[in-house]
MDTraj code that builds the backbone (N, CA, C; nanometers):
import mdtraj as md
import numpy as np

residues = "MET THR THR ALA THR ILE ARG ILE PRO GLU ASP LYS LYS ASN ILE LEU LYS ALA ILE SER SER LEU GLU ASN ARG LYS LEU ASN GLU VAL ILE VAL GLU LEU ILE ASP GLU TYR ILE GLU ARG HIS LYS GLU THR HIS GLU LEU LEU SER MET PRO GLY PHE TYR GLU LYS LEU ILE ARG SER SER LYS GLU PHE ARG LYS GLY LYS GLY ALA THR ILE GLU GLU ALA ARG LYS GLU LEU GLU SER".split()
xyz = np.array([
    [0.0828, -0.1177, -0.0103],
    [0.0030, -0.0086, -0.0054],
    [0.0827, 0.1300, -0.0112],
    [0.0512, 0.2173, -0.0861],
    [0.1292, 0.3462, -0.0912],
    [0.0811, 0.4322, 0.0184],
    [0.1516, 0.5329, 0.0582],
    [0.1157, 0.6178, 0.1672],
    [0.0946, 0.7597, 0.1054],
    [0.0240, 0.8515, 0.1852],
    [0.0042, 0.9890, 0.1359],
    [0.0133, 1.0646, 0.2658],
    [0.0454, 1.1944, 0.2473],
    [0.0554, 1.2870, 0.3661],
    [-0.0620, 1.3778, 0.3425],
    [-0.1409, 1.3820, 0.4569],
    [-0.2627, 1.4803, 0.4565],
    [-0.2362, 1.5779, 0.5710],
    [-0.3008, 1.6976, 0.5496],
    [-0.3048, 1.7949, 0.6602],
    [-0.4288, 1.7993, 0.7310],
    [-0.4201, 1.7809, 0.8571],
    [-0.5571, 1.7734, 0.9363],
    [-0.5360, 1.8827, 1.0400],
    [-0.6379, 1.9664, 1.0622],
    [-0.6363, 2.0729, 1.1740],
    [-0.5954, 1.9972, 1.3023],
    [-0.5092, 2.0667, 1.3873],
    [-0.4664, 2.0111, 1.5110],
    [-0.5889, 1.9655, 1.5974],
    [-0.6895, 2.0420, 1.6092],
    [-0.8097, 2.0130, 1.6959],
    [-0.8725, 1.8771, 1.6476],
    [-0.8747, 1.8534, 1.5244],
    [-0.9411, 1.7326, 1.4652],
    [-0.8470, 1.6236, 1.4930],
    [-0.7174, 1.6417, 1.4711],
    [-0.6138, 1.5347, 1.4822],
    [-0.6234, 1.4945, 1.6311],
    [-0.6344, 1.5869, 1.7231],
    [-0.6313, 1.5360, 1.8689],
    [-0.7554, 1.4551, 1.9062],
    [-0.8678, 1.4848, 1.8402],
    [-0.9896, 1.4165, 1.8612],
    [-0.9778, 1.2803, 1.8033],
    [-0.9208, 1.2713, 1.6802],
    [-0.9081, 1.1371, 1.6246],
    [-0.8099, 1.0528, 1.7084],
    [-0.7060, 1.1211, 1.7533],
    [-0.6001, 1.0403, 1.8291],
    [-0.6699, 0.9900, 1.9562],
    [-0.7511, 1.0720, 2.0195],
    [-0.8311, 1.0354, 2.1483],
    [-0.9195, 0.9201, 2.1074],
    [-0.9891, 0.9176, 2.0076],
    [-1.0781, 0.8105, 1.9632],
    [-1.0083, 0.6850, 1.9443],
    [-0.9080, 0.6970, 1.8653],
    [-0.8325, 0.5801, 1.8332],
    [-0.7695, 0.5159, 1.9546],
    [-0.7251, 0.5937, 2.0476],
    [-0.6682, 0.5433, 2.1814],
    [-0.7741, 0.4743, 2.2537],
    [-0.8914, 0.5479, 2.2735],
    [-1.0003, 0.4765, 2.3500],
    [-1.0471, 0.3409, 2.2720],
    [-1.0321, 0.3294, 2.1442],
    [-1.0786, 0.2090, 2.0788],
    [-0.9588, 0.1024, 2.0682],
    [-0.8426, 0.1603, 2.1128],
    [-0.7226, 0.0711, 2.1029],
    [-0.7023, 0.0336, 1.9545],
    [-0.7019, 0.1319, 1.8786],
    [-0.6773, 0.1210, 1.7332],
    [-0.5681, 0.2240, 1.6860],
    [-0.5168, 0.1854, 1.5699],
    [-0.4190, 0.2807, 1.5195],
    [-0.4975, 0.3907, 1.4484],
    [-0.4298, 0.5119, 1.4638],
    [-0.4969, 0.6270, 1.3997],
    [-0.5113, 0.6116, 1.2505],
    [-0.4221, 0.5386, 1.2006],
    [-0.4397, 0.5140, 1.0406],
    [-0.5629, 0.4285, 1.0163],
    [-0.5866, 0.3329, 1.1053],
    [-0.7167, 0.2517, 1.0825],
    [-0.8338, 0.3435, 1.0927],
    [-0.8488, 0.4240, 1.1868],
    [-0.9574, 0.5138, 1.2019],
    [-0.9816, 0.5959, 1.0738],
    [-0.8715, 0.6589, 1.0275],
    [-0.8682, 0.7531, 0.9044],
    [-0.9175, 0.6666, 0.7790],
    [-0.8633, 0.5537, 0.7764],
    [-0.9025, 0.4686, 0.6519],
    [-1.0472, 0.4300, 0.6571],
    [-1.0929, 0.3971, 0.7792],
    [-1.2401, 0.3744, 0.7916],
    [-1.3250, 0.4863, 0.7570],
    [-1.2829, 0.6159, 0.8025],
    [-1.3539, 0.7333, 0.7657],
    [-1.3685, 0.7589, 0.6183],
    [-1.2456, 0.7335, 0.5609],
    [-1.2403, 0.7472, 0.4086],
    [-1.3334, 0.6528, 0.3363],
    [-1.3270, 0.5270, 0.3818],
    [-1.4172, 0.4140, 0.3259],
    [-1.5651, 0.4614, 0.3381],
    [-1.6000, 0.5046, 0.4521],
    [-1.7372, 0.5488, 0.4859],
    [-1.7823, 0.6617, 0.3902],
    [-1.6856, 0.7643, 0.3686],
    [-1.7136, 0.8816, 0.2794],
    [-1.7428, 0.8372, 0.1362],
    [-1.6489, 0.7505, 0.1015],
    [-1.6692, 0.7011, -0.0446],
    [-1.7961, 0.6164, -0.0625],
    [-1.8301, 0.5390, 0.0301],
    [-1.9520, 0.4661, 0.0273],
    [-2.0820, 0.5576, 0.0236],
    [-2.0793, 0.6673, 0.0991],
    [-2.1870, 0.7638, 0.0978],
    [-2.1942, 0.8236, -0.0340],
    [-2.0944, 0.8542, -0.0988],
    [-2.0887, 0.9266, -0.2275],
    [-2.0907, 0.8377, -0.3515],
    [-2.0937, 0.7074, -0.3339],
    [-2.0825, 0.6110, -0.4486],
    [-2.1952, 0.6250, -0.5365],
    [-2.3243, 0.6250, -0.4855],
    [-2.4386, 0.6367, -0.5778],
    [-2.4460, 0.7674, -0.6488],
    [-2.4101, 0.8711, -0.5896],
    [-2.4102, 1.0043, -0.6495],
    [-2.3107, 0.9972, -0.7627],
    [-2.1952, 0.9472, -0.7484],
    [-2.0897, 0.9261, -0.8483],
    [-2.1431, 0.8387, -0.9775],
    [-2.2143, 0.7291, -0.9324],
    [-2.2538, 0.6441, -1.0420],
    [-2.3644, 0.7098, -1.1272],
    [-2.4493, 0.7896, -1.0593],
    [-2.5538, 0.8579, -1.1319],
    [-2.4952, 0.9682, -1.2244],
    [-2.4012, 1.0414, -1.1659],
    [-2.3494, 1.1519, -1.2379],
    [-2.2487, 1.0966, -1.3617],
    [-2.2146, 0.9692, -1.3475],
    [-2.1255, 0.9209, -1.4570],
    [-2.2128, 0.8701, -1.5707],
    [-2.3479, 0.8609, -1.5566],
    [-2.4351, 0.8139, -1.6718],
    [-2.4436, 0.9321, -1.7634],
    [-2.4189, 0.8902, -1.8926],
    [-2.4353, 0.9937, -1.9937],
    [-2.5601, 1.0667, -2.0038],
    [-2.5587, 1.1994, -1.9976],
    [-2.6765, 1.2853, -2.0139],
    [-2.7514, 1.3064, -1.8735],
    [-2.7184, 1.2334, -1.7697],
    [-2.7888, 1.2447, -1.6491],
    [-2.7776, 1.3814, -1.5843],
    [-2.6578, 1.4379, -1.5800],
    [-2.6407, 1.5713, -1.5191],
    [-2.7183, 1.6724, -1.5953],
    [-2.7183, 1.6705, -1.7277],
    [-2.7954, 1.7622, -1.8204],
    [-2.9457, 1.7489, -1.7878],
    [-2.9917, 1.6267, -1.7731],
    [-3.1314, 1.6108, -1.7503],
    [-3.1780, 1.6524, -1.6169],
    [-3.0862, 1.6383, -1.5171],
    [-3.1074, 1.6783, -1.3720],
    [-3.1233, 1.8252, -1.3623],
    [-3.0342, 1.9055, -1.4345],
    [-3.0323, 2.0556, -1.4394],
    [-3.1669, 2.0918, -1.5163],
    [-3.1835, 2.0410, -1.6202],
    [-3.3164, 2.0629, -1.6975],
    [-3.4436, 2.0608, -1.6079],
    [-3.4502, 1.9453, -1.5457],
    [-3.5583, 1.9044, -1.4620],
    [-3.5752, 2.0087, -1.3495],
    [-3.4677, 2.0444, -1.2878],
    [-3.4582, 2.1394, -1.1755],
    [-3.5135, 2.2810, -1.2195],
    [-3.4704, 2.3231, -1.3366],
    [-3.5227, 2.4511, -1.3928],
    [-3.6632, 2.4463, -1.4184],
    [-3.7137, 2.3410, -1.4714],
    [-3.8666, 2.3238, -1.4962],
    [-3.9332, 2.3202, -1.3637],
    [-3.8852, 2.2509, -1.2575],
    [-3.9546, 2.2509, -1.1402],
    [-3.9611, 2.3850, -1.0771],
    [-3.8548, 2.4696, -1.0831],
    [-3.8510, 2.6087, -1.0319],
    [-3.9463, 2.6819, -1.0954],
    [-3.9793, 2.6675, -1.2296],
    [-4.0668, 2.7439, -1.2943],
    [-4.2258, 2.6950, -1.2822],
    [-4.2310, 2.5998, -1.1947],
    [-4.3723, 2.5392, -1.1631],
    [-4.4182, 2.4385, -1.2612],
    [-4.3280, 2.4054, -1.3620],
    [-4.3652, 2.2958, -1.4513],
    [-4.3365, 2.1591, -1.3890],
    [-4.3884, 2.0578, -1.4372],
    [-4.3695, 1.9277, -1.3946],
    [-4.4972, 1.8698, -1.3578],
    [-4.4781, 1.7505, -1.3029],
    [-4.6168, 1.6794, -1.2664],
    [-4.6313, 1.6688, -1.1194],
    [-4.7624, 1.6547, -1.0752],
    [-4.7886, 1.6378, -0.9305],
    [-4.7608, 1.4847, -0.9055],
    [-4.7558, 1.4625, -0.7745],
    [-4.7345, 1.3184, -0.7342],
    [-4.8378, 1.2362, -0.7916],
    [-4.9539, 1.2764, -0.7815],
    [-5.0722, 1.1910, -0.8442],
    [-5.0466, 1.1686, -0.9978],
    [-5.0184, 1.2734, -1.0600],
    [-4.9953, 1.2553, -1.2104],
    [-4.8729, 1.1628, -1.2345],
    [-4.7715, 1.1712, -1.1583],
    [-4.6603, 1.0867, -1.1715],
    [-4.6906, 0.9385, -1.1347],
    [-4.7709, 0.9243, -1.0325],
    [-4.8225, 0.7842, -0.9843],
    [-4.8946, 0.7298, -1.0984],
    [-4.9955, 0.7946, -1.1581],
    [-5.0740, 0.7418, -1.2698],
    [-4.9955, 0.7162, -1.3932],
    [-4.8963, 0.7934, -1.4216],
    [-4.8086, 0.7577, -1.5301],
    [-4.7349, 0.6424, -1.5147],
    [-4.6762, 0.6165, -1.3955],
    [-4.6036, 0.4833, -1.3663],
    [-4.6999, 0.3698, -1.3598],
    [-4.8198, 0.3918, -1.3194],
    [-4.9113, 0.2781, -1.3173],
    [-4.9692, 0.2367, -1.4560],
    [-4.9489, 0.3324, -1.5579],
    [-5.0109, 0.2928, -1.6856],
    [-4.9084, 0.2220, -1.7783],
])
top = md.Topology()
chain = top.add_chain()
for i, resn in enumerate(residues, 1):
    res = top.add_residue(resn, chain, resSeq=i)
    for name in ("N", "CA", "C"):
        top.add_atom(name, md.element.get_by_symbol(name[0]), res)
traj = md.Trajectory(xyz[None], top)
């Protein structure tokens, strides 16, 4: 595994050190776990945004919604059921 140097504010580093000490774990393990959780939380967003044309459709739909265009929940439900 390669290593990287990151800068962490002193107050956050101290909290992470305290947590890792209380859990009897290495600081590196705690940081890697935090990174893994962050990646997992954003995985779906990344997958959606990597779909061709998805971002453009999202922006277009958002503009239409702000203009009051679009379907009500009932209209969407009927459309899905047909």
